[in-house]
N, C-alpha and C positions, 0 to 999 in steps of 0.2 A: 604559554602552556599551563595548566592549572597545576598548582603545589596541593596536593591532598590535604596537608596538615592545615592550610590557613584557610580555605575557602569555606564559604557559609553554605551549607545545604540548599538546593534548589526547591522551594517550597511549592509542591505542586497539589492539584486537585483534578480528581477524575469525574467526567461528567458522562452520564449513562453507565448504570449497572448491568446491563446484559453482558455482551461482548467485553465491555470496560472491566467489569468484575475480574477478568483474567489479569488485568494489569496490576491490580491493587498490591498484592506481595511483592511485586517486581519494583514499583516505585518505593515501597516500605524497606526493601533491603538494598536498595541502590546505595552504596556508599555517599554519594553526592546529591541526594534527594531526601526530601522530608515530605511524605503525603500527609498533609495537615486537612484536607476535607474531601467529603465526595458528594456528589449531586444526582438526584434522581427524582421524577415528578411524583412517585407514588411513594407516599410516607411509608408504608408498610414495608415494602423491598428496601428502602433508605434505611429504615432501621435494622431491619434483619441483616443486610450487609454490614452496616456499621459496628454492630453487636458482634458479628461473627469475626469481623477483623481489626477491632479494638479502634475504630476511627471516630471520635467524639465529635468532631465537627460537620454536621450533617446539613445539606441545604435541599429543599425540594422545589427552591426559588433559582433560577440560574442568574436573574437580574440581581439578586441579595448575594449570591457567591461572588460576582464580579466587583460588588463594592468593599469585599474583604481586601484590605491593604496588606495583609500577611500572606497573601497568595500570590507568587511570582509567575506562576505557569498553570494553564489548563489542558488537560488532555480529554479532547472531545470525542466521544462513543456514541453520539446519538444518530437516529435516522438520516439517510440521506438528505431528505429535502432541510433540513436544519443545520447542515455542515457550514454553508456560507453565513448565514445570518448569525450563528453563534461565534464562529470564527472571527467576523467583524466586530460584534460587540465586543469579544475579548480584547482584541488587538487595541480598539477604541478605548478599553479601559486600562490599558497599559500591561496587559499580559501576554506573555509568550503563549503560542500555541502549537500543540500537536494535536492534529485531526485525523481520523480514521479517513478512509479513501470512499469517494473521491473529495476533491478540494471544494466542488461546487458543481453545480447542473448548467450553470449560462458562462459565458465568455465573460461578460461584464463583472459578475461577482467575482470571478478569478482575478479580474484587472485589479478591483478594489482591494482585495486581500493583499495583492502584491504592493500597491501603492500605500496601504496602512502599514505594512511591516517595515518598508523602506522609511516612511516618514517619522514614524514613531520608534526607530532603533529597536525593534523587537524580533524575536525569532518566530518563524512559522515552518513548521516541517508537516508535510503530508505522510502519515504513518502506512507508507506502502511496505507491506510484507514481503513480497517477492524478492525485493533486491537485498534483503536481509535474510532470506532463506538460505538453507545449507546448500541446496543445489547450486543456487547462483553464487554464493561465496567460491564455491568450488570451481566454478566456470571463471569467476573473474581472478582467482588464483593462477589459474591455467593459462588466461589471457594475458595477465601481468608479467607473466614469467615467459613469456613468447613461445609456449609450448602450441598455441593454435596457429602460429605463423600470421599471414595476413588475413585478416576476418573479412570474409566475403559476402555473407548473408547472415541475416538474424530473423527468428519467427517465434511467435508465443501463441498460446492459444489459453482461455479461459472458459471452460465448459461446464455449466452447472443447472441443475434442475431446482427452479426456486419455486414451484409449486405449493403453496402450503404456507409460503412464508408472508408475513403481515403487511397490511396498509398499502404502502407505497409501491411494493415490489410487482404486483402483478402489471404485465405488459411494459414493463420498464424496457427502454432502448437498449440493447446489448451492450452499444459503444458508451452509453453513458455512465458505464461501470467497467471502464476498460483499461485501467491503471495497471492492473496485475498483468496485462500483456504488453502496455506501452510501456513501464517502468524498468522491464530488463532490457528490452531492445535499446534503449536510449542509454541506460545505466552503465552498460558493459564498457563502454569507450566514452562515456561522459558526454555524450553530443545532445543536441537539442532536436526536436522535430521541425523540420521547415514546411512541409506540405503533405497532405494527406489525400488520397482517393478511395474510397469505400463504396462497396456495392451489398446490397440487401439480398437474402436468399430464403426461400420458403415463405411460409405464412403461419402465424400464429393463429389460436383461437380467437373467434370474433368478441368474445366476451373479454378477452385480454386486449385486445387492439384498441377497444374503445377508451381505456385509461390515458394513453399518450399519443394516440394516433399513429402508432409504430407498427407495420405488419409482419417484420421480419423475424423469422426463426434464427437464422444466423446473419451476422455483418462480419464482412472479411474485408481488411483495408491494408494497403500499402503505403509505407510511411517513408518519406524521403528525409534522411538526417542530413542537418546542416553542416557545412564544411566536410563532407565525408562523401566516398562514392558508394557506400551501403545503403541498402534500402532494407526496409523491415515489413515483415507483413504479419497481422495480427488477426486473430480470429476470436468471435465471442458468441455464445447463445445462452439462453436464459429459460426458454419456454420450449416445449413440444418438440425436443430433439433427444435421442435416446443417447445418452453417453454417461459413463462414470464421473464424478467430480474430477475435473483436471485443470489444474494451472502449470502450464509446461514452458520451455525455452530451449530453443535450440539454436546452435551457433555453429556455421561453417566456415572453416579455416582452411587454409593452404596447407597446413602440417596435420592439424587436427580437428575434427569436427565433435560437439558433443550433442546427443540428441537424449532429451528427457525421457524417462519411464512411460509408456504407454499406458500401463495400469498400476494402481496401488500394490506394492509388494514386491515389484520388480526393481531391478536396478538399472541403471542409465547406460547408455552405449556410447563409448569414445571410438571413434573412426580414425585409424592413422594410415596416413598416404604412403605409397610405394612399396606397401607390404605384399607378401603374396594374398590373392584376393580372399581366401578362407580367414587369413589372419588379420584382415582390415579391422573388423568389428570385434569388441570386446565390452562385456559387463565390467562395471566399475562400482565398487561402493563408496558411497559418498560419507566422507568422515563429518562428525557434528564439529561446529567451531565454538563451542563453549568457551575453548581456551582465550578468544578474545575478549571475554568479557570478565569484570571483577568476580571474583570466587563467589560472594554471596548470591550472585542471580544466574549463576551457571548452571543450574539445576533446571531453569526454565525453559530451556532449549530443548528439552524432551519431556515435558508434561506440563499440564494445564496446572492451575491453582487448586483444584479441587480434588479431595482423595478418591471419589467414586466417579467412575466414568458416566454415569447417567445424571450428574450433574454439571458436567461440563456443557460450555455453549456449544449450539449446533455448529456455527461458523468455524470453532475449533476443531471438533470431532469431525466433520465433513471434509475439513481443510486438510487434514493430517497435521494438525498442530501448525499450519503456516510455516511449515519446515523449520521450527525452531526460531522464529524470526522476533517474536515478542520481546525478549529481553534487550536484543540488539537494537530494536526500536527506540526503547527508553533509554539506554545506554548512550546513543547517539545523540538523542534531544537533549539530555540533561548534560551531558558534557561540552555539546556546542554552547549551551548557556554558560556554563563554568569558564571555558576557555575563551568566549568571545569571539566566536567564528559562526559561520552558517553552518546549519545542518544539512545533511544530505537526506533526500531533496530540500532545497529551500524553497523559499515562496515562488521564484520564478520558474524553478525547475518542476515544482508541484503544479504550477498554472499550466506550462507547456504539455506534460503528460496528461493533465484533465482536458485542455482544451484539444488534444489531438482526438480524444474519444468523442467530444462534443460536436467538432467539426467533422468527423467521419460520420457520424449519423446525419448531419445536415447533407454531407456528401452524397450518402444512400438515398435520401429523399430524393435527390435531384441528379439521380442515373450516374453516380461516380464522379460528378465534377470535382476537380482539383480544388481544394481548400487549402489557402496559405494561413500558416500559425502565424498570430500577430508579432511585431518586432518586441513589442514589450515584454513578451514571455522568453526571449532569447536570452540565455544566462551569461553569455560572452558576445 
């Protein structure tokens, strides 16, 4: 375990300053991290953000950043098509990596990241927000305490209207961005996905289909968990489906079940077995879990980095702040490096979650064919 008085801070760099800017003060204030550099293609934005947060080392070339021997780790917040290449380049350059979701868009790229992480003795963590959101932490606390009893079934949904988002988003296959659904289903009992079957439903506009050749408005999959009798269901939509933004996770146990709130502003519902029928469901307030974090970054579970709401990144405001997960992600990544342990999720787990979505879309294109997850993605 780490000894706070003696460890050298992890010297980090943030790559991508749209969503990535939300994490700057978290890295700056974490007691075991030192934010030494930022990277952004636009020199104007690089200088604007660097000046605002007092970051003097600024790179508009990612290649140059990776040559900086004083940087231990990179936190990648680039567009989805760049995740794999940038993660691979960083691991080849000897840097630890935390990358926003998904890990990659091909199974082969996921495998390469897993191999490099192991070969070079470096930490890789996919920054999956839902498994550090306050609702998930609440459910995990219930499960670990035995309150749920035997877990019988889990399901998750992520529905979001991506019209108006830039470049690579139009027509993106829903399951290529599935980790917000897959992650909690596997993380609750720390299981891997073993196989997946998925069906596509409905049809999006023709101008969207042409980008990826994916016609489906909604993709829904069943996932068999390895070494478990539990099956998970995940549902994704990105276009032409009327729904308020929702990331949700439901768990059905023999003693209690948890159902995520249907709309923003409500409280989730806990169902308790064997009570009189009207008393079975009850609304429950979900507490914040800032207490699990070092004091200097606790405040970031309930707010973004900007004072004015109109300056916060859309992914933060539309997603309700990602359930207060941002400081938990940084804390897990940094302390894993300091303590010499794997972060959660590590490279194999990140690959398993990501490949579940990639193979689910392949299944949908093939009429629901069962797709087996590669053995190299199993964490045990």
